[in-house]
C-alpha positions in Angstrom: -5.4 -47.3 -44.1 -5.0 -45.4 -40.9 -5.0 -46.6 -37.7 -5.9 -45.1 -34.0 -4.1 -45.9 -31.0 -5.1 -44.1 -27.5 -2.0 -44.4 -25.5 -0.5 -42.7 -22.3 1.0 -40.0 -24.1 2.6 -36.4 -23.4 3.0 -34.7 -26.7 5.9 -32.5 -25.5 7.6 -36.1 -24.4 6.9 -37.8 -27.7 9.8 -39.7 -29.6 7.8 -40.1 -32.7 10.7 -42.5 -34.4 11.2 -44.3 -31.0 7.9 -45.4 -30.9 7.5 -46.5 -34.9 10.4 -48.4 -33.9 8.9 -50.4 -31.1 5.8 -50.6 -32.6 6.9 -51.5 -36.2 9.5 -54.7 -34.7 6.6 -56.0 -32.0 4.5 -55.8 -34.9 6.9 -57.5 -37.5 7.0 -55.4 -40.0 9.8 -52.6 -41.4 9.2 -49.0 -39.3 9.5 -47.2 -42.9 5.6 -48.8 -44.0 4.2 -46.4 -41.2 4.2 -42.7 -40.8 2.5 -40.6 -37.4 0.5 -38.3 -39.1 -1.0 -36.5 -36.3 -0.4 -36.8 -31.8 -2.5 -34.8 -29.1 -2.3 -35.2 -25.3 -3.5 -39.3 -25.4 -4.2 -39.8 -29.0 -1.9 -41.0 -31.9 -2.7 -42.0 -35.3 -0.6 -43.9 -37.9 -0.4 -43.9 -41.7 -0.3 -47.3 -42.9 -0.5 -46.6 -46.5 3.4 -46.5 -47.3 5.3 -48.0 -50.0 5.5 -52.4 -50.3 7.9 -54.2 -47.7 11.7 -54.1 -49.2 12.3 -57.3 -51.0 14.1 -59.2 -47.7 10.8 -58.3 -45.7 8.9 -61.5 -44.6 5.0 -61.6 -44.4 4.7 -58.1 -43.7 1.6 -58.2 -45.3 -1.1 -55.2 -46.4 -1.6 -52.2 -44.8 -4.8 -53.6 -44.1 -3.3 -56.3 -41.8 -0.7 -54.4 -40.4 -3.5 -52.3 -38.8 -5.0 -55.6 -37.8 -2.0 -56.8 -36.0 -1.4 -53.7 -33.8 -5.1 -54.1 -32.8 -4.8 -58.0 -31.8 -1.1 -56.9 -30.2 -3.4 -54.0 -28.2 -5.8 -55.9 -26.9 -3.4 -58.5 -25.8 -1.0 -56.3 -23.8 1.8 -57.5 -26.2 2.9 -53.6 -26.7 3.5 -53.2 -22.9 7.2 -54.8 -22.8 8.1 -52.5 -25.8 7.2 -49.2 -23.8 4.1 -48.6 -25.1 0.8 -49.1 -23.0 -2.0 -48.7 -25.0 -5.3 -48.2 -23.9 -7.8 -48.3 -26.9 -6.9 -49.3 -30.8 -8.9 -49.3 -33.9 -8.8 -48.9 -37.6 -11.8 -46.5 -36.9 -10.5 -43.1 -36.0 -13.2 -41.5 -33.6 -13.7 -37.4 -33.5 -11.9 -36.2 -30.8 -13.9 -35.2 -28.0 -16.1 -32.2 -27.4 -18.1 -31.4 -24.4 -21.1 -33.0 -24.3 -24.4 -30.4 -24.0 -25.1 -31.6 -20.8 -21.7 -30.2 -19.8 -22.1 -26.7 -21.3 -25.2 -26.2 -19.8 -23.6 -27.0 -16.2 -20.5 -25.1 -17.1 -22.4 -22.1 -18.3 -25.1 -22.5 -15.0 -22.1 -21.9 -13.2 -20.8 -19.0 -14.9 -24.4 -17.4 -15.1 -24.0 -18.2 -11.2 -20.9 -16.4 -10.0 -21.7 -13.2 -12.3 -24.9 -13.1 -10.4 -23.0 -13.7 -6.7 -20.6 -11.0 -8.1 -23.3 -8.4 -8.7 -25.2 -9.4 -5.6 -21.7 -8.4 -4.0 -21.3 -5.5 -5.5 -24.3 -4.2 -4.9 -24.2 -4.3 -1.2 -20.6 -3.1 -0.9 -22.2 -0.1 -2.6 -25.5 0.4 -0.5 -23.1 -0.3 2.6 -21.0 2.5 1.7 -23.8 5.1 0.5 -25.5 4.4 4.3 -22.2 5.5 6.0 -22.0 9.0 6.4 -19.7 10.9 4.8 -17.8 12.8 7.4 -16.1 16.6 5.7 -11.9 16.3 6.6 -11.5 18.2 9.5 -8.0 20.4 9.2 -5.7 20.5 11.9 -3.1 22.8 10.5 -4.1 25.9 13.1 -3.1 23.5 15.8 0.3 22.9 17.4 -0.2 19.5 19.8 3.0 20.0 21.2 1.5 22.4 23.3 -1.4 20.2 24.2 -1.8 17.8 27.1 -4.2 15.1 26.8 -4.0 14.5 30.8 -6.2 11.4 31.6 -8.1 11.6 28.3 -5.3 9.4 26.9 -6.4 6.7 28.8 -9.1 6.7 27.0 -9.0 7.2 23.1 -11.2 5.4 20.6 -10.1 4.2 17.4 -12.7 6.3 15.2 -13.0 3.6 13.0 -14.2 0.9 15.3 -17.4 3.0 15.5 -19.9 1.3 13.3 -23.6 1.9 11.9 -23.2 5.5 12.5 -26.9 7.7 11.9 -27.0 11.3 12.8 -30.0 11.7 15.8 -29.0 15.7 16.3 -27.2 18.5 15.3 -25.9 21.7 16.2 -24.6 25.1 16.1 -20.8 23.8 17.3 -21.6 19.7 16.8 -23.2 16.7 15.6 -24.8 13.7 17.4 -24.3 9.9 15.8 -26.2 7.2 17.4 -23.5 4.5 16.8 -22.2 0.6 17.9 -18.8 0.2 19.3 -17.5 -2.8 20.9 -21.8 -4.5 20.2 -22.7 -1.3 22.5 -25.1 1.4 21.8 -23.3 4.7 21.8 -23.5 8.3 21.3 -20.8 10.2 19.4 -20.5 14.2 19.1 -18.4 15.2 16.7 -17.0 18.9 16.4 -18.4 20.5 13.2 -16.3 22.8 12.3 -13.8 21.8 9.6 -10.6 24.0 10.7 -10.4 23.2 13.9 -8.2 25.9 16.1 -6.4 24.9 19.4 -8.9 26.9 21.7 -11.8 24.4 20.1 -9.5 21.3 21.6 -8.6 22.7 24.8 -12.4 23.6 25.6 -13.6 19.5 24.1 -10.7 18.3 26.6 -12.1 20.8 29.6 -14.9 19.2 28.9 -13.9 15.6 28.8 -11.9 16.0 32.2 -15.3 17.5 33.7 -17.3 14.2 32.6 -14.4 11.6 33.3 -14.6 13.6 36.8 -18.0 13.0 37.4 -19.3 10.2 39.4 -21.1 7.5 37.8 -25.3 8.2 38.3 -28.5 6.8 36.8 -29.2 10.4 35.1 -26.0 10.8 34.3 -24.3 9.9 30.5 -21.6 7.4 30.9 -18.5 9.0 29.5 -17.1 6.4 27.0 -13.9 7.9 25.3 -12.9 10.5 22.8 -11.6 9.9 19.0 -8.5 12.3 18.3 -7.0 13.9 15.8 -5.4 12.5 13.5 -9.0 10.8 13.3 -12.3 13.3 13.5 -12.5 14.6 17.1 -15.6 13.6 19.0 -16.4 12.4 22.0 -18.5 8.9 22.8 -21.0 8.3 25.6 -23.3 5.8 26.4 -26.8 5.9 24.0 -29.6 7.4 26.2 -32.9 6.8 23.6 -35.0 8.4 26.0 -33.0 11.6 26.3 -32.5 12.3 22.9 -34.9 13.2 20.0 -33.9 12.4 16.2 -32.9 15.6 14.3 -33.4 17.7 17.1 -31.3 21.1 17.5 -28.5 20.7 20.4 
């Protein structure tokens, strides 16, 4: 006969011989008359179908009686003194627990939800990247920056990466103008169109910046905000005058 016991046990630290000795001693039979056939976390199955007791053994009984004795001792909590904490004992061995249908459904729903959320995030990222204009890389190899003095423009540097939601609103022979947002406000960004920037272009650009910085505030003059500079794209940032610019007009 087999007996199923659910006990507090860690299979990695389980000592089968010690467990058998303690259990046999508590139930008053010889430990050689039982063997452990299975040990998993929280589950021990004992086989009581072993040879008859030794001649000097007294009242050890049949295998079924030993099963009943162990079950009775477990229910009475009398095995705890031997270091065996029994949560359940029975001669009927239940199958190992499996996930219920409702649990499986919940797991499937959660997994599907995570997959859908990941797909949505991926689509949003792709759309946002496509909406952001792709700018050709500007080449500054022809420029010796040691010979260029930023002057007052040094105090007006803006990080290009801070310009958000860029949208082209005009283009000309020398520059492209974008609507953008910077620090929560609307701005216009005039970017030099040339991919191979020359020293002469940078000097002309800085000269225009110096003129704008020197202008007094006036309702009919756009407010100069700053510039983006090498190694980032070369551009000038001003306030955005929505009524002054016609989308896709020639500059």
